[in-house]
C-alpha positions in Angstrom: 14.1 89.7 136.4 12.6 92.7 137.9 14.0 96.1 137.9 15.7 96.7 141.2 15.3 100.6 141.0 12.5 102.1 142.9 9.8 103.6 140.9 10.4 107.2 139.9 7.7 109.3 141.8 7.4 111.6 138.9 7.5 110.9 135.4 10.4 112.3 133.5 9.4 114.9 130.9 11.4 116.6 128.2 12.4 120.1 129.1 11.2 122.4 126.6 13.4 125.4 125.7 11.1 128.4 125.7 13.9 130.7 124.7 13.9 131.3 120.9 17.3 131.7 119.5 17.4 132.0 115.7 20.0 129.6 114.1 21.8 129.5 110.8 22.0 126.1 109.6 24.1 124.9 106.4 23.6 121.5 104.7 26.6 121.1 102.1 28.6 118.4 100.4 28.3 116.3 97.4 25.9 113.7 99.0 22.2 113.6 98.6 19.7 114.9 101.0 20.5 118.6 101.6 17.3 120.1 100.4 15.4 117.1 101.7 16.9 117.8 105.2 15.9 121.4 104.8 12.3 120.5 103.7 11.9 118.1 106.6 12.9 121.0 109.1 10.4 123.3 107.3 7.6 120.6 107.8 8.5 120.3 111.5 8.4 124.0 111.8 4.9 124.1 110.2 3.7 121.5 112.6 4.9 123.9 115.4 2.7 126.7 113.9 5.7 128.5 112.6 5.8 130.8 109.4 8.1 129.3 106.9 9.3 130.8 103.6 11.1 128.8 101.0 13.4 130.4 98.2 14.9 127.8 95.9 17.8 129.0 93.8 18.9 127.4 90.6 16.9 124.3 90.2 13.6 126.1 89.5 12.8 124.5 86.1 11.6 121.1 87.7 8.7 120.0 89.9 9.5 118.7 93.3 7.3 116.7 95.6 8.4 118.5 98.6 7.7 121.9 97.3 4.1 120.9 96.1 3.5 119.4 99.7 5.0 122.5 101.5 2.7 124.8 99.3 -0.4 122.7 100.2 0.4 123.3 103.9 0.5 127.2 103.4 4.3 127.6 102.9 5.3 130.3 100.4 7.6 128.7 97.9 9.3 131.0 95.4 11.6 129.8 92.5 14.6 131.9 91.8 16.0 129.6 89.1 15.6 128.2 85.8 17.4 125.1 86.0 20.8 123.7 87.0 24.0 125.5 86.2 24.6 123.4 83.2 21.1 124.0 81.8 21.1 127.8 82.1 24.2 128.9 80.2 24.2 132.5 81.0 26.0 133.5 84.1 24.3 136.8 83.8 21.0 135.4 84.0 21.9 133.3 87.0 23.2 136.4 88.7 19.9 138.2 88.1 18.0 135.3 89.4 20.0 135.1 92.7 19.7 138.9 93.2 16.0 138.4 92.7 15.7 135.6 95.1 17.7 137.5 97.7 15.4 140.4 97.4 12.5 138.2 98.0 14.1 136.7 101.0 14.5 140.2 102.4 10.9 141.1 101.7 9.7 137.8 103.4 12.0 138.6 106.5 10.4 142.2 106.7 6.8 140.7 106.6 7.8 138.3 109.5 8.6 134.7 109.5 10.2 132.1 111.9 12.1 129.9 109.2 13.7 130.9 105.9 14.9 128.2 103.7 17.4 129.3 101.0 17.6 126.0 98.9 20.7 125.9 96.8 21.9 129.2 97.9 25.2 127.5 98.5 25.8 126.9 94.8 24.7 130.5 94.0 27.4 131.8 96.4 30.2 129.1 95.5 29.7 129.9 91.6 30.0 133.6 92.4 26.4 134.6 91.2 25.8 136.2 94.5 28.6 137.8 96.7 29.0 135.9 99.9 29.1 139.2 101.9 25.6 140.0 100.7 24.2 137.0 102.4 26.4 137.3 105.5 24.9 140.7 105.8 21.3 139.5 105.5 22.2 136.9 108.4 23.7 139.6 110.5 20.7 142.0 110.3 18.0 139.3 110.4 15.7 139.2 113.4 17.5 137.4 116.3 14.7 134.7 116.4 14.7 133.9 112.7 16.1 130.4 111.8 17.9 130.3 108.3 18.7 127.2 106.3 21.1 127.2 103.6 21.6 124.2 101.3 23.7 123.2 98.4 27.1 122.1 97.4 30.1 124.5 97.7 29.2 126.4 100.9 31.9 129.0 101.3 34.1 129.0 104.3 32.7 132.4 105.4 29.1 131.0 105.5 30.3 127.9 107.5 32.0 130.1 110.0 29.0 132.2 110.4 26.7 129.1 110.9 25.4 127.5 114.1 25.1 124.1 112.7 26.7 122.5 109.6 26.2 119.2 108.2 28.3 117.9 105.2 26.6 115.4 103.3 29.0 112.8 101.8 28.3 110.8 98.6 29.0 107.0 99.3 27.0 105.3 96.7 24.3 106.5 94.2 22.2 104.6 91.7 22.8 107.3 89.1 26.5 105.8 88.9 24.8 102.5 87.5 22.8 104.6 85.2 19.6 104.6 87.0 17.7 107.9 86.5 16.3 110.2 89.1 13.3 108.5 90.8 9.9 110.4 91.8 9.5 110.4 95.3 13.2 109.7 96.1 14.9 112.4 94.5 12.0 115.0 93.4 
């Protein structure tokens, strides 16, 4: 059967938004994929010629394929962590690393960038290693076109309220529940 509609005289084209509005995006919850979502966004931004900077809090003791790939693409990746909270027993050390990471983020903003990924910053905030007000102040004073992505469990209500986009990742099923260890290429 043929299409009864007359042919469209002009092909439809996607309208491009030329106005840059910096957004705050939050990925939180107990499910997998929060960091991976942020790194996918970073990859997309690089594809558009944008300047991207990643600060990874907490899990800085392991190698992650996404971070290696982003670094190969010219993205600055800085590690403000020495391991998960159960690996680094000193809360004082976690506070020092969190403060260092936030200072590096402020320096990166001052140099100029388009996307700032603060990976696992929600854990730092949720555990009290960095005051929520400190991050909120950074968000208020950032350049208006800068996108900031915050990942990790325990996103505080004040950050969720300040965000433009919030995605809650929900754990439904995970191979770890059957004793399967983290797999390269899937989880790191």
